[in-house]
N, C-alpha and C positions, 0 to 999 in steps of 0.2 A: 626324435624318434619316439622315445618313452612317453611325450604328450601326445602323440598320435595314439598309441598304444590305449594309453589312458581314455583319450576320447571316445574311442571305438568300444574298450570295455565299458565307459559311463554309459552309451547309447545302447548295449548289448542288454545292460541292466534292466535300463527303463523299460524294453521293450519286452523280455520276459517278463518285469512287474507287470505291466500292462496285460501280457496274455492269463496268467496265473493269478490278476487280482480278483475278489469273489465278485460275483456278479453285482450282489446287491449295493457295493460300492459304486458302479457305474451306473445305477438303475435311476429312472427319472419319475417323478409323480406326474400321473395324468390322472385326467377325471371324466366318467362318463358325460358324455355330454347329450345323450338323447332324452326325448321327454318320455319314454318308456322305458321299461327293463330290455336288456340285451342278454345275449347269451352269450356264456363262457364256455368256449368249446374245448375238448382235448386234443386239437390239433388244426391248425389253418384252413379249416374247410368246412362246409355247410354238413359235409358227409359226416364228420366228426360227432361223437356226445356231445350232449350238454351236460357240461359239469355243473354249474348252476346258472343263476339270472342275477344280474347285477342291475342294482336300483338307478337311477338317475343320481348323480353328482358323488356317487363311488370313488373313492380314492384308490389309485392304482399306482403298482410300481412298473415301469415301461423295462422290459429287458433287453429286447430288439423288435424288428421289423420283418415281412416277408409277405413281399407284393402288396396286399390290398389287407392284410392280416398282423396285428401285432400281437407279440407275447408278454404276459403280463402274469405279475404277481398279487394276488392278494391276501394281505394280513388278515389272520381271523383270531379267532379267542384263544388264550392260553399260549401266547407266541407261536402258534402255528400259523403256516402261510399255503398257500395253495396256487398253482401253476395253471395258467391255462391261454386261449386263444381267442381274441376278440377282433372285431372288424375295426381297422383302425379309423373309418370315419366317424366313427360312433366315440372317439376319445381327443380329447382336448388339453391342452397345457395350462388352461385358462381355470382357475377356479369356478364353482357355482355362485358364489358371492359376487364374485366381477361381473360374470355375465348377468346375474341380475340388477344389478346396479347399470349399467348400461343400459338394459331395458327401460330400467324407470328415468334416466335420463333421455331416452328417447322419447319416452312417454311425457314427461314433464314440457320435453320442447313443443311436441304435438298440443297440449295444453295451454301452452302458452300463445300458440298461433289462434288456438281457437279465440282465448281471452281477446286477444287483439281485433281478431275479426268482430268480435261482439261489439269493442269499445268503438270500432269504426261505422259499426251500424248502428250503436246507440247514437253517436253524434249524426251521423244521416236522418234518422228517425227525428232528434231532437230540432234541426233544422228544417225539417218539414212542419212539426208540429208548431215553428215559431212562424211559418209563413200562411199555416193555416188560421193561428190566431190572428195574424194581422189580416188575414183576407175575410175572417167573421167581422173582425172589429169594422172594417170599411161596407159591408153588407149591412151591419148594422145601423151606419150610420145613414147607407142608402136606404136602406128600409123604414127607417124612422120618417126621413124625410118625403118619401113617397108613399107612405102608408096611407097619409090623409085623401088621396084621391087619384092616385097615379093609375095609367091605363098599365102598367107592366109589374103591378103590385105582386100578382099571383105569380109571373115568373119571378121575381125577385125572392119572393118566398119561397118556393121551391129549392131555388140556389141555394138560399141561406139555409136550409132544413137540411139539402145533401151535403153542403162543407159542415154544418156542425156535427150529421153524422160519422164523416170522414175523418173531423177531429177526436172523437169518442172512441173510433176503432185505433187511429194512432196512440193514441193515448194507453189505449189496453196493450198493445203491444209495446211499447214502451216500458210501459212496467213489468211486462213477462219478459224482456229482456234484461231488465235490471236485477229481478231474481235470479234467472238462470245464470248471469254473470258472477252473483255471490255465491249460487251453489257450484260452479266451477272453481272459484278460490277456495273457498272451504273444503271441496274434494281434494283439489292438490295439495291442502296444507295435510289434511289427513294421510296421503298416502305417501308423503314425505317421512313424516313420521313413523307412519308404520314401517317403511322400507330402511330406515334409521335403526329402528330397534329389531328389525331381522336381520339386517348385517351386523348387529352387534350379536345377538343372540348367537347366529350361524357362527362368527369368528371365534365366540369363547367355545361353542362346543369343538369346532375345527382345531383350535389350540390344545383343549382336553383331548380330545382322540389322538392327536401327533405325539403329547405328552405320553401317554400311555404306551403308544407303539414303539416309541423310543426307548421308554423302560423298557418293554418287554424284549428289544432286540439288544439292549446291551445286556440284560442278564440271558440270552439264551448266548450272545457271543462270549461270555465270560464261561459258560457250560462246555 
């Protein structure tokens, strides 16, 4: 009997603690995921006044949701905070750095597909070039043997000239493909280097901002 009373008392205590627990203890960090600034309003409706505009990637504390709107808290300077409402579809639990990394990975996959396609085209052009060179060698042999007085001399000469022109065009296209392939490889290396630097700087800035916010919150709690 005493155990039942103790269990009931424990459950009631936990319920009361969860009800009276400060909102900031249950809050969740979310980020503005839109490409442009979004409006932070005084209530969950477009009829409510705009408190301020929030930039893409801004970190917010999610306090609760109501239909299509979410109540959020925005930490400001000197330990101050401001609460308001934003449309839920503009919020994400994923940080901007993670979204940027996913975008770069998708772009890198596309670049790899383009490089593979260019490699296949390069192999096809190399094969065609080899076939044209073999054909020219045969035509040159025929040309030399028929040049002395064959009635088909003019016909073979025209075919020889046309084949040589096709070979020159194929060689020019082949060189262009080689240069384009090299440019894509260089561009891929540069983008990965820039992406790594951007993620490192963003992580450092986010860590610095989070540290400051935590220190300010601790000082606020002490007061």
